[in-house]
N, C-alpha and C positions, 0 to 999 in steps of 0.2 A: 518497700522492698519487695520485688516480685519473686516468688518462690515456686518451686515445683519439685515434687518427689516422684512424679511419674517418670519411668525410664525413657530416655530419648536415644535416638541413634547417634552415636558419636560422629563428629566430623572426621574426615581422613586427616591424620596428623601423625608425626613421629614422636612416640614417647622417648623420653630421654632420662638417663640416670642422674643427671644433674643439670644446672643452668647457671650461667655466668651473666653478669651485667653486660659485658661486651664480649663478643666472640664465643669460643667454646670452653667448657670447663677444662682444667689441665689434666685431671685424673681420668683414666679409662673406666668403662663400666665395671670391669672386674678388679678394680684396685684392691689390694690385700689390706692396706691400712693407710691412714693419713701419713704423709711424709715425715711429720715430726712425732709420731707415736712409736713406742717400742713394744711390738707385739709379744716379746718375751718378758715383759715387766712382770714381776711378781705381784700377787695381790694379798691385801691384808693391811694391818696397822691403821694408824690414825694420823690425820693432819689436822692441826689445831691453830685456828686464826685468832687474833685479838682484835676486836672492834671497839673503837672509842665512840660508842653510840648505844642505843638501846632498841627494843622492839616491843610492840603491844598488839600485834596482829600477825596472822599467818596468811593473809590474803594480799599478795603483791600486786594485784591487778586493778585496784581501786585508789582513789585519791585519799581516802580516810585511812587513818592509822599508819603505823611504821612497821613494815614486815622486813625480815631478814632477806637480803638479795638471794641468799642460797636456796630459798624455797623455789624461786623460778629457775635458778641455774642448775640445781641438782635433781629435782623431782618432776619437772614438767618438760615435756618434749614438743617440738614442732614437726610440721610435715617434712621439713628438710633441715639439714644441719650445715654449719659453716666450716669451711676449710680456712684456717687462719694463715695459711701459706699462700693465699691468693687475695687480691684486693677485694673481690666480692664474687665468690662462687659458692653454690650450695649443692649438696648431694642427698640422695634419698635417705630419710629416716623413717618417720611414720608412713610416709608415701614412698612407694618403691619406683614411682616414675612421675614426670611432669611433662606436659606438653603445652605449647602456646600457639596463638594465632600468629600470622605473618608479622603483624605489627604489635604483638602482645596485647591485643584488644580483648583477649580471654586467656585464662590459664586453667588447665585441667590436671587434677591430681589423682592418682590411683593409689589407694592404700595398700601397704604391705599386708598380706593376708595373716602374717604372724604377729602383727602389732596387738599388744595387749596392755590393758591398764594393770596396776599393781594388784587389783583384786582378781585378776585372771579374765576379766571380760574383755571382748574384743574392741578395738577402736573402730567406730563406724562413721559413715558419711554424716549421720545425723549428729554425732558428737563434733565433728569438724565444723559443720554449718552453724550449730548452736554456739560453739566457742567464738567463732568469727563475729556472730551477730551480737552476743551479749558483751563482748569486749568493746565492739565498736559503738554500742548504744548505751551501755551502762558502765563500762570499765573506765579507767584512767584516760584523760584526754589524749595521751600519746597514741592511743589505738583508733581514734575516731577518724582521722584523715584517710586512712587506708580502707576502712569500711565504707566511707563516703564515696570512694572510688569504685565500689562494686555496685554495678547496675541491677544485676539479677544473678541468680544461681540455678543450677539444674543438676539433678543426679543423672549421670549418663551410664551407669552400670552399677553392679552390686557394691563395688568398692571405689567407684570414681565419682568425682564431683567437678563441675565446671563453674568457674566464676566469670561472668561477663563484665567487662570493665568499662568505665566511662572514659573516653578519650584514649590517647595513646601515651602510656606511661611505662617505660621500659623497666623501671624498678619495682612497680606495684606487684607483678607476680612474685618477685623475690620477697617483698615485705609480707605478703600473705603467707608464703611458704614458711616464714619464721614466726608466725603467730602461735602463741601457747594454745595447745590443744587439751581440753578438759573433758571429763565425762559428764555428759548432760544429766544423767539420771542421779548423780551424787548431789546435785544441787536443787533437786525437785522440791525438797521440803525446807529450804533455807534461802535467805536473801542474799544474793550475790554481791550487792552493794554494801553489806554490813561488814564493819571491821570487827573480827573476832579471832579467837585462838583455836578454832576448830580445824584440824588438818583435813585436807580433801584428797580424793583419789586422783592419781595422775599416772603417767606411763613411764616416767624416767627411771634411771638406773638406781636412785636413792629414794627412800621414803623418810618422812619426818620421824625422828625418834624421840628421845627424851629432850625436854626443854623446861625452862623456867623463864618467864617473861623478864626481859631486861637483864638476865644473868647468863644464860647459855642456851644453845640449841644444837642438837646432833642430827645428822643425816646418816641413816644406816643403808649400806648397800643391799639391794634387793637380790637375793641368791636366784630368784626365778625371773629376773629381768628378761624380757622377750628379745631385746636387741644385742645380746652378748656376742653373737656370732656375725654380726654385720662387719663388713670390712670397715665401715666408718667408725666403728666402735672398738675394734681390736687394739689393745695397748692403752685404752682409756678406762676410767672409772676404776682405778686400781685400789683405792683405799677402802677398807672395811667400814671406817667411820670418818666422816668430815664434821668437825666440831667448831663452833664459833663461841668464843668467850667474850662477853660484853663488859666494857669498863667504863667508868664515869668520865674519863678524859684520856687525852693522848699520853700523858705522863703515867697514868695507871697502867695503860696498855703496854707501854715500854717496859715497866717494871715487871709486868706479867710475862714478857718475853724473856728478859735477862734472867728471871728466876726459874724458868723452864715450865711455867704454866701453859704457855703456848710455844709452838715449834715452827711457826711461819710468820714472816714479817716482811712486807714491802716497805722500804725506807724511802721516804720522800724528802728527808732532811740530809742533804749532802754534808753539812758540817758534822752532824752526828755520825754519819757513816765514816767520816774521816778520823774522828777524834774519840768516839765513845764506845766503839765495839771492841774494847779491851777488857770486858767484864769476865769473871772467872769461867763461865761456861765456854765463852768464845776462846779463851786462852787454853782451855783443856782440850780443845778441838771438838767439842760437842755442838758447836755452831759453825756453820760454813757461810762464808760471804761470796755470793755469786753476783756478777755484774752481767746481766742478760741484754744483749744488744737488740736494737729493733729498728725497723724502717718506717714506722708510722709517724704521722704528723704530730707535732708538739701539742696541738690543740691550743686552747687559751686559758691561762690562769693568771688572775691578778685582782686588783681593786676595781670593782665595777661601779661606774657612776650611773645612777638611776636618772635618765633624762626625763622621766615623768615629773621630777622635781625641777622647779624653775631655776634653781642654783646651777644645775648642770645641763640645762637646755642649750646653752651657747656653746658652740664648738671651740671658740677661743678660750673659754674657761677650761674646758676639758684638755686642750692643748697645754694649757699652763700647768694643770695637774700632773701631766706626764713629764713635763720638763722639770718639775719640782721633785720627782723621784729619782734620786741619784742611784741608779742601778749598781754601778761599779763599786761605790763605797759600801752600800748595803750588802751586796753579794760578798764582798771581801770579809765584812765583819760577821755576818751570819752564816756564810756557807763556805768560808775558806776560799772564796773565789772560784769554786769548782764548777758550778753549773753555767750553762750558756743562757743568754737572754732569749726569751721567746720574742721573735720579731714579727710574727704574724699568726693567723689562726691556723695555717697549715705549713708553717716552717718546718724544716727538716724532712721535707718530701717534694716530689716533683709537682705537687698541687699548689705550692706557694708561688705568689707573684714575685717577679724580680725586675728590677730596672723600670724602664718606661713601658707604658701600655702600648703594644703594637698589634697589628694583625686583627684576628677575629676578637681577641680580648678587648681591644680598643673599640671595635665595631659595636660590641655588646654594651659598652659603657656610654658611647657618644649620645644616644637618645635621651640620657638622663643627666647630661653635663650640667645643666642649669640648677639641678638639685643636689649635686654632689660637691665635696670639697674641692677647692681650686687645684690641689696638688694631686688629685686622684690619678691623673694620667702620668705623673712624674715618677722619678726613682725615689719614692718616699722611704725614709729610715727614721727609726726612733732617735731622739736626741741622746748624745753620749755624755755621761757625766765624768767625774774623775775621782781620784782616791783622796778627796778632801770633803769632809763633811759639810762644808759651807757651800759647795756647788755654786759658787757665785755666778758664773757665766750663765748656767741655765735658769738660775732664779731671777737674774736680771730679765732674761727672755720672758719668763713667766709673769714678771711684773708688767711688762709692756703689753702682753696679751691680756691680762686682767684689766688693765687701763683701757684698752681698746673695747673691752666688753662692758666698761662702765664701773669697774671696781677700782677704788684708789685708796691709798693708805693715809688715814687721818688720825692723829694721836695714837699711833701704833696699832690701830685696828683697820682692817680692810672693810670698807663699806661702799654702797652704791649711792647713787644720787639722792636717794631718799633717806640716807643715813642708816640703812639697814645693814647690820654686820654680816659678813660672810661666815656663817656658822653652820656646821653640819656634823652628822654622827657617822663613825665607822662601826657598822655592826659586825660583831664576830660571833661565831657559833662554836669556836674551838680555841683553846689557849695557844695552839701552835702558831697562830698568825698574830699574836700580841707583839713579839719583838719587832717585826717588820712594820706593823701598824704604829708603834710608839716612835720608831725612827722617822717614819713618814710624817707623822703628826708634828714632830719637832721642826721638820723642814717647812711644813705648811704654816707653822706658827711664825716663822721668820718672815713670811709673807703677809702676816697680819690676820691670818685665818683663826677661827675659834673652832677647834676640832675636838669632838668628844668620842672617846672609844668605849663601846659598850659590849661587854661579854655576857651572852645569855645562854640558857641551857638549850639542848637540842630541839625540844618541843616548841619553845618560843621562836627559835631560829627558823624552824621549818614553817611555822604559822606566818611569821613576818615575811619570809620569802614568797609564800603563796599568795600573800595580799599585796606584794611589792611595797611593803611598809619599811623602807629604808632609804637612806641617802647614798651610802657607799658600802660595799660588801665584797669580801673576797670570794670569787667563784671560779670553779674549774669546769671547763668544757673539754671532754675528751673527743678527738677526732679520729675518723677512720680514713683509709685510703679509698673508700667508696662513699663519699657524702651523698645524701639524697633526701628523701622525704623528711627525715628528722631535722633537716635544716629549717623547715617551716616552724617546728616547735622551738627551735633555737633563737631564730631571728625574725620570723614572720610578723607582720603588723598586727594580726589578730591578738597576739600575745601582749600587745600594749595594755589592753584592758581585761582579756579573758584570763582567768585563773588556770594554773596548771601548766603554763608554758615555761620554757627556760630562757625567755627573752628578758632577762633580768635587767638589761640596761634600757629597755623600752624602745628598741630600734623601730622607727616608723619611717620607711624609706621605700618608695616606689621601685627604685633600682634594686634593692635587696630582694623585694618580693618577686620581681620579674626574673632576677637571676636565679632565685630558688627554683622557680617553675621551669626555667630553661635548662637548669641542672638536672632536674627530675626527668625532663623530656628529651635530653640530649640524645641524638640519633647516632653519634659516633664518638669514639674516644677523643678525637681532636676537639670536638665541640665541648665535650665533658671537661677536658683539661682547661680550655680557655674560659669556660664559664666559672669553674671553681676558682681559678686565679683571679677573675674579675671580682667574684664575690669576696675573696680574701682581701683584695685591694680596697674595696669599698668599706668593708668592716674595719680594717686596719686604719685607713685614713679617716674614718668617721670618729676616731679617738674616744671610744666608748670605755676602754679598759686601760688601766695602767699595768702593763705586762710584768710578770714575775720572771721566772727561770724554768729550765728544763735540762735533763741530761739525755743523750742519745742511747743510754742504757738504763735498765730498770734495776734498781739496787734491791736484791733479794737476800735476806738473812734467814737461814733455815737450819733445822736440826740436821746433824750429820747423817741421820737415818733417812732423810728425804732426798730423792734423786729425781733428775729429769734427763730426757734424752739429749744426746750430743748434737743432733740436728735441730735447729731452731726454726720456728716460723717467721715469716717477715714481720709479724706483729709482735714478736718477742714474747715477754711476759704479758699475757692477756687473758681475758676470761676463759677463752677456749684452750689455753695452754696450762694454766694452772687453776685448780689442782687436776684437771682432766687427764693429763698424760704424765703427771708425777707418780712416784711409787715409794713404798716403804721398804727399806731393806736395812736391817741393823748391821753395823760393821763388826 
């Protein structure tokens, strides 16, 4: 990495208050507040979440240990912040301005002179560069790709720094703008890669307060927070305390909410939402049920088949596994039939593929036609089941697919030509997925498969995910309206063997790799849309996941004392919406 601290003459460029992936940011330089924030919101009170997990570290930037996500979300800031009412636009935070080269071959940030860490020390260029470098070289694997895209850096002024980038990557300047910025001097005498419970100095609106590992953690609002008067922050960070209570499992977390131990809950179980929110606190009006609409993609959630295992390497087997999942019957029994099925990785948005592949989308796929499923260009759709547990039609199709792949039923057991039985394990890290796993296993048993369901604690689950040590596992990928570099982490072929990726199914596809790079380098919105739809099509027809369900609203149960603005961002309930713009006001 080439470095230079000597001041250089900045190139002639136009500093901007914000940056967008395509076009210009929607908000003007003098915007008073984010569209979905209430600048008149009162400050004070506490919001209390319940987490069905644990923690043993306060360092969220490394692979070791388990840190509460709130450490990053509430105490650490980036050079720029995200407006969740735009697909991908950033506005000045620690940096008061940003400028880029004509092709975004470099990006320059100028720090806000008021930016301070919680100990009162100023945020400096040295802190910025050190943070980028330490994260990229010694941090979690998710930070490495962006730093690999930095060819060199140079300080261009007392408060400004330029990063010279390799190649043309429209997204990379935005990714760098969102990197966590830490205080270099605070880490001089400690190992950045060590997992420990030592709080560190940061610049965010909250600091780490009281905590007990595995039990609870509090974040206290910093009364001297430097950014209180920024337009980007008006109406945000209203709670005096943000607290997370940790429970041994989902049932305990549910009991904690119904008893009043916590006052905020996002409900992912539609059946529970429809039938179990009649407990005393809710009936007395102490709990409010809010359905927050959104326009974000569904993402993907379902049973993932690990193609690193020979048993799931054949696409015909994976297709059979999807046919054996009777969504209509399972959804009716477990969810009152309320959620809709996830039909692709970007469904519920303009990024999803539809019908046959045409135009630019088809052109992007054609060079890889020989390596892709035969129906990738067609109007692919998931098989439909019926309200009959036997699911006979789809199970007959599954049997034919399995037979084509060399698996036949002999003496009630599905075996291959060598007589090896079709046996595998569904690994669970939470009891919430047991009902659907049990129903699915019963259906697979009717095909002659030997299915074992194993429930392990969160530590074992995390370790086995990291090592890709599983046959089938339920996984959720959340998608945004601006997919980009993170897609390498999700589906890139490097993740087939390298630890730390989210390529849980082991996708190893030249088409996927090429589409990810084209997505990152897309020079227009038209190319971006076509590439995303092509990627969606390849992943979906690759049949790596047995999809579950989604709702176009987020189900949020909260204490009546918690409120949110009437105007909602397009992302609905999202990290940047809650708890950031909520507030406490007793009735």
